[in-house]
C-alpha positions, 0 to 999 in steps of 0.5 A: 102800192105798199102799205104799212099802217100800225103793225099791218104790213103788206106789199100789195104791188109785189103780192105779199101779206104778213101772217103771224102763225098761231098753230103749226101744221099737224098740231091738235093744239089750238093756240091763240096769240093775245093781240095786246101782249103777244103772249101765246096761250093754249086755247084748247086741244081739238076734241076731234082726232084731226090736226091742222092741215097747214100752218094757221095764223092771221094777218095783223091789224085786220078785222074779219067778219067774225070780229077776229083778224083775218085767218090764213093757212100757209102751205110750207115744206116744214111747219113753223112755230107760234108767233113766227111772222111769214111773208105770204102770197095769197092763192085762194080763200075758203068761205065758211061760217062758224058760231061767230058768223062768216069766217073766211080763211085765206090760203097762201104760200111763202112769198118768193119761195121757188118751191111754191111758185107754180101755185098762182091761183085756186086752179093750181092747188091740188084738188085733194089738198083743197078737199083735205082742208075743207074736210078739216074745217067741216069736222074740227069743231064737231065734238065741241059743245055749242060750236058749229061750222058750215063749210062753203066754197073755195074762192079765187086769188082775186077773192082772197085779195078782196078779203084782205083789203076788206078786212083791213078797211074794216079794221081801220073803220073800227079804229076810227069808230072807237077813237083809236 
């Protein structure tokens, strides 16, 4: 099943989703892309001495439970730039919550890249890398007033795809409900 609706692009049969990168791996800057104009804005510099453990972005035309597009971390050999589009293959999902509510983070790798083909599901991801990512989300807002995070658990590849499908359905229902 191939899907292209609005700017949401994915090939669910082949197993990839489109991800727009907002924050490159290693950055302490929290960038946000304005979904209306496409402009990249510096939202804030992280208050903690931590940096993003992977390129971080979102799936266009999705709506996660926190009211934003679905978040994705893409494991890459070299970081990209804010605004870069990546075809990514979901591996797992990290379930957490912040001050805005439930906040799923899909973990993915570049689609078709042979360097990452050995990773197919959560069980294939090195446990230490999962711990690094979990730790980042546990502490990255720790020094910010009125912000909080509650880390949850890692979920399987199947759960990651379910998060993608649910966020796309939520966005479609939102469009219908708002008359777009």
